[in-house]
C-alpha positions in Angstrom: -29.9 29.5 11.6 -29.1 30.5 8.0 -31.9 32.6 6.5 -33.3 32.7 3.0 -33.6 36.4 3.0 -30.6 37.7 5.0 -27.2 36.7 6.2 -24.9 37.5 9.2 -21.4 38.7 9.3 -18.7 40.0 11.7 -18.0 43.7 11.6 -15.0 45.6 13.1 -17.0 48.6 14.4 -14.0 50.6 15.6 -10.4 50.1 16.4 -9.9 48.4 19.7 -9.9 45.1 21.7 -11.8 42.0 20.5 -15.1 43.2 22.0 -15.4 45.8 19.1 -16.3 42.8 16.9 -20.0 42.7 16.4 -22.4 40.4 14.5 -24.6 42.3 12.0 -27.3 41.3 9.6 -27.7 42.3 5.9 -29.5 41.2 2.8 -28.3 38.1 1.0 -25.7 38.7 -1.6 -26.0 38.7 -5.4 -22.7 38.0 -7.3 -21.4 40.6 -9.7 -20.1 39.8 -13.1 -17.1 37.4 -12.9 -17.9 36.5 -9.3 -19.5 33.6 -7.4 -21.3 33.7 -4.1 -20.0 31.2 -1.6 -22.0 29.9 1.4 -19.2 30.0 3.9 -18.7 26.9 6.0 -15.4 28.0 7.7 -13.3 31.1 7.7 -9.7 31.2 8.7 -8.3 33.7 11.2 -4.9 35.3 10.6 -2.8 37.5 12.8 -3.3 40.3 10.3 -6.9 40.4 11.2 -6.0 41.2 14.8 -3.7 44.0 13.7 -6.4 45.4 11.5 -8.8 45.3 14.4 -6.3 47.2 16.6 -6.0 49.8 13.9 -2.3 49.4 13.4 -2.3 47.9 9.9 -2.0 51.2 8.1 -3.1 51.5 4.5 -3.1 47.8 4.1 -6.5 47.7 5.9 -9.9 49.0 4.6 -11.5 52.0 6.4 -13.4 50.9 9.5 -16.1 49.6 9.7 -15.5 46.5 7.6 -15.6 42.7 7.8 -12.2 41.0 8.0 -11.3 37.6 6.7 -8.9 36.6 4.0 -9.9 33.0 3.4 -12.9 30.7 3.4 -14.2 27.3 2.4 -17.8 26.5 1.4 -20.2 25.8 -1.4 -21.1 27.9 -4.4 -24.7 29.0 -4.2 -24.9 31.6 -7.1 -23.0 32.3 -10.3 -22.4 35.8 -11.7 -22.7 36.8 -15.3 -19.8 35.5 -17.5 -18.7 32.8 -15.1 -18.3 29.4 -16.9 -15.6 27.8 -14.6 -17.9 26.9 -11.8 -21.4 25.5 -11.0 -23.8 25.8 -8.1 -23.1 23.3 -5.4 -19.4 22.9 -6.0 -17.1 22.6 -3.0 -14.5 25.4 -3.0 -11.8 27.3 -1.1 -11.2 31.0 -1.8 -9.0 33.9 -1.1 -11.4 36.7 -0.2 -9.1 39.6 0.6 -11.6 40.8 3.1 -15.2 39.9 4.1 -14.4 36.3 4.9 -16.0 36.4 8.4 -19.4 36.1 6.9 -22.1 33.6 6.1 -21.9 34.5 2.5 -19.2 36.2 0.4 -18.8 37.2 -3.2 -15.4 36.3 -4.7 -13.8 36.8 -8.2 -13.4 33.5 -9.9 -9.6 33.8 -10.2 -9.5 33.6 -6.4 -11.6 30.4 -6.1 -10.4 26.8 -6.4 -12.3 23.5 -6.3 -11.6 21.1 -3.5 -12.1 17.3 -3.6 -14.8 15.5 -1.8 -12.2 13.9 0.5 -10.9 17.3 1.7 -12.7 18.6 4.7 -14.0 22.1 4.7 -11.9 22.8 7.8 -8.6 21.8 6.1 -9.6 23.8 3.0 -10.3 27.0 5.1 -7.0 26.5 7.0 -4.9 26.4 3.8 -5.3 29.5 1.5 -3.4 32.2 3.5 -1.0 30.3 5.7 0.1 27.7 3.2 0.0 30.2 0.3 2.3 32.5 2.3 4.7 29.7 3.2 4.7 28.3 -0.3 5.2 31.8 -1.9 8.2 32.4 0.4 10.0 29.1 0.3 9.1 27.9 -3.3 8.3 30.9 -5.5 10.8 33.3 -4.0 13.2 31.0 -2.2 13.5 28.1 -4.8 14.0 25.8 -1.8 16.1 22.7 -2.6 16.6 19.4 -1.0 19.0 19.7 2.0 18.4 23.4 2.6 18.5 24.5 6.2 15.4 26.5 7.4 14.7 28.7 10.4 11.0 29.3 11.2 9.8 31.8 13.9 6.4 31.3 15.5 6.9 27.6 14.4 3.7 26.5 16.2 1.5 29.1 14.4 -0.5 28.8 11.2 2.2 29.9 8.8 4.9 28.2 10.9 3.3 24.8 10.7 2.5 25.3 7.0 6.2 26.2 6.4 7.4 23.1 8.2 5.2 20.8 6.1 6.2 22.5 2.8 9.9 22.5 3.7 9.7 18.8 4.4 7.7 18.1 1.2 10.6 19.7 -0.7 13.2 17.7 1.1 14.7 20.3 3.4 17.5 19.4 5.8 17.5 20.7 9.3 14.5 22.8 10.2 14.9 25.0 13.3 11.6 26.1 14.9 11.5 29.0 17.4 8.5 29.0 19.8 7.6 29.5 23.4 8.6 26.7 25.9 5.0 25.6 26.3 5.0 24.5 22.6 8.2 22.5 22.7 6.6 19.1 22.5 4.3 20.2 19.7 7.1 21.6 17.6 9.4 18.6 18.2 6.7 16.2 17.3 6.7 17.7 13.8 10.4 16.6 13.5 11.8 20.1 14.0 14.8 21.2 16.1 13.0 23.3 18.7 14.6 26.6 19.9 13.2 28.2 23.1 12.6 31.8 22.2 12.7 32.8 25.9 15.9 31.0 26.9 18.0 30.5 23.8 19.7 32.8 21.3 18.5 31.4 18.0 21.5 33.0 16.1 24.0 31.2 18.3 22.1 27.9 18.0 21.8 27.9 14.2 25.4 29.0 13.8 26.7 26.4 16.1 24.7 23.5 14.6 25.6 24.5 11.0 29.3 24.8 11.7 29.1 28.6 11.5 27.4 28.7 8.1 23.9 29.7 9.1 20.6 28.9 7.4 19.4 29.1 3.7 16.0 30.4 4.6 14.7 32.4 7.6 11.0 33.2 8.0 10.3 36.1 10.3 6.8 37.3 11.2 8.1 39.2 14.3 9.5 42.3 12.7 11.2 45.2 14.5 14.8 44.6 15.8 14.1 40.9 15.6 14.7 41.1 11.8 18.3 42.1 12.3 19.0 38.9 14.2 17.2 36.8 11.6 19.5 38.4 9.0 22.5 37.4 11.0 21.3 33.8 11.1 21.6 33.6 7.3 24.5 32.0 5.5 26.1 33.6 2.4 23.4 33.3 -0.3 20.7 33.0 2.3 17.2 34.6 2.1 15.2 36.4 4.8 11.4 36.6 4.5 9.8 39.4 6.5 6.1 38.8 6.5 4.6 40.2 9.7 4.9 42.4 12.8 3.8 40.5 15.8 6.2 42.5 18.0 4.1 45.5 17.2 1.2 43.9 19.1 1.6 43.8 22.9 -1.8 42.5 23.8 -5.5 42.6 22.8 -5.8 46.3 23.4 -4.5 49.3 21.4 -1.2 50.6 22.6 0.1 52.6 19.7 3.3 53.9 21.4 4.5 50.3 21.5 3.8 49.8 17.8 5.4 53.2 16.9 8.5 52.5 19.0 8.9 49.1 17.3 8.5 50.7 13.9 11.0 53.4 14.7 13.6 50.9 16.0 13.2 48.6 13.0 16.6 48.0 11.3 17.5 49.8 8.1 19.2 47.3 5.7 22.0 48.7 3.5 22.0 47.4 -0.1 25.8 47.6 0.1 25.8 45.4 3.2 23.5 42.9 1.5 25.7 42.8 -1.6 28.8 42.3 0.5 27.2 39.5 2.5 25.4 37.9 -0.5 22.1 37.9 1.4 18.6 38.7 0.3 15.5 40.1 2.1 12.0 39.7 0.8 9.0 41.6 2.1 5.9 39.4 1.8 2.3 40.4 2.1 -0.1 38.1 0.2 -2.9 40.6 0.5 -1.2 43.1 -1.7 -0.1 40.9 -4.5 -1.8 41.9 -7.7 -0.8 38.9 -9.9 -3.9 36.8 -9.5 -2.7 34.3 -12.1 0.4 33.5 -10.0 -1.7 33.3 -6.8 -4.0 30.8 -8.5 -1.1 28.7 -9.8 0.3 28.5 -6.2 -2.9 27.6 -4.5 -3.7 25.0 -7.2 -0.2 23.5 -6.5 -1.1 23.5 -2.8 -4.5 21.8 -3.4 -2.6 19.1 -5.4 -0.2 18.7 -2.4 -3.2 18.4 -0.1 -4.8 15.8 -2.4 -1.5 13.8 -2.4 -1.3 14.0 1.4 2.0 16.0 1.2 0.5 18.6 3.5 -2.1 18.3 6.2 -3.3 21.6 7.8 -3.1 21.5 11.6 -6.3 22.9 13.2 -5.8 24.3 16.6 -9.4 25.1 17.4 -12.8 26.0 15.8 -15.0 28.7 17.3 -18.6 29.4 16.3 -18.6 32.8 14.6 -20.6 34.4 17.3 -17.6 33.7 19.6 -15.2 35.5 17.3 -14.0 37.7 20.2 -13.0 34.6 22.1 -11.1 33.4 19.1 -9.2 36.6 18.8 -8.3 36.5 22.5 -7.1 32.9 22.1 -4.6 34.1 19.4 -3.6 37.2 21.4 -2.7 34.9 24.3 -0.5 32.9 22.0 -2.4 29.7 22.8 -2.9 28.4 19.3 -0.9 25.5 17.9 -1.8 25.6 14.3 -4.8 27.3 12.6 -7.9 28.9 14.3 -11.1 28.8 12.4 -14.6 30.3 12.6 -17.5 28.0 12.0 -20.4 29.4 9.9 -22.3 26.1 9.4 -25.7 25.6 10.9 
């Protein structure tokens, strides 16, 4: 039960499998100037958390030990000096950067947005990273237009389902969704042209079904040599968004030779080749973007879309935070269809 004098959080104690995640206790937080303290109801889990726990996220991750977690929903319990935008008791969602796997978290006000009373805390926690990533790629960078053809890898995952909903909201044409065969019905039920990642060559499929042209947008969280195929799937003027490296992770345990080999065999894209083909590649990592005003604009646009029912986060499962290791195993096993959350409510 939540205490008046202390709070609990999840700590990555060392690099390794999910059992390195431990629950620790510390004193309740006091917000710094320009911050609010949020009593966390739900925290979202992202694949980046798994990579950081494995110790293969490089300089993008803080030094171990630390508490992971990019996104939360909850209620403001304390206001720091100089904060006038919020009040105690307000329902909010927030981009935390780290420390989200916690009963309490301090967050700068620019990374916090109010949510309506009719938006569930689960939906609010499922939105910030996955929907922000998809929105930033397709809308901010891609300027997606009605009728655009879109290719989405890991279509049944958190960013994949978010990208499908955002693409539809902006009037996209055919949406190709690549996923494992066990997720075929799930992907097709979202109105997407399913591509079996184990049995079909996605480049051949999209080229055939677009009369050889290819797609306007390709979203690739796989990385490695896979990026080269995604680049081939683009039409002239198309855009590739590289936003992850799931191919670097072969399971819940550390196997750095696999990650190193995938890194070494990653394609090198020639600017002259890109010029000649009129294709663009964007590297996307929302955790390293410094323009907080842009991030806030994007997340406020998403909250408006959520209020207008244009998007509706798909929740795969909710684990109590003390079962965080089970939640990580669930994602490692590629079982999730949509977002996985941690529950910090009483």
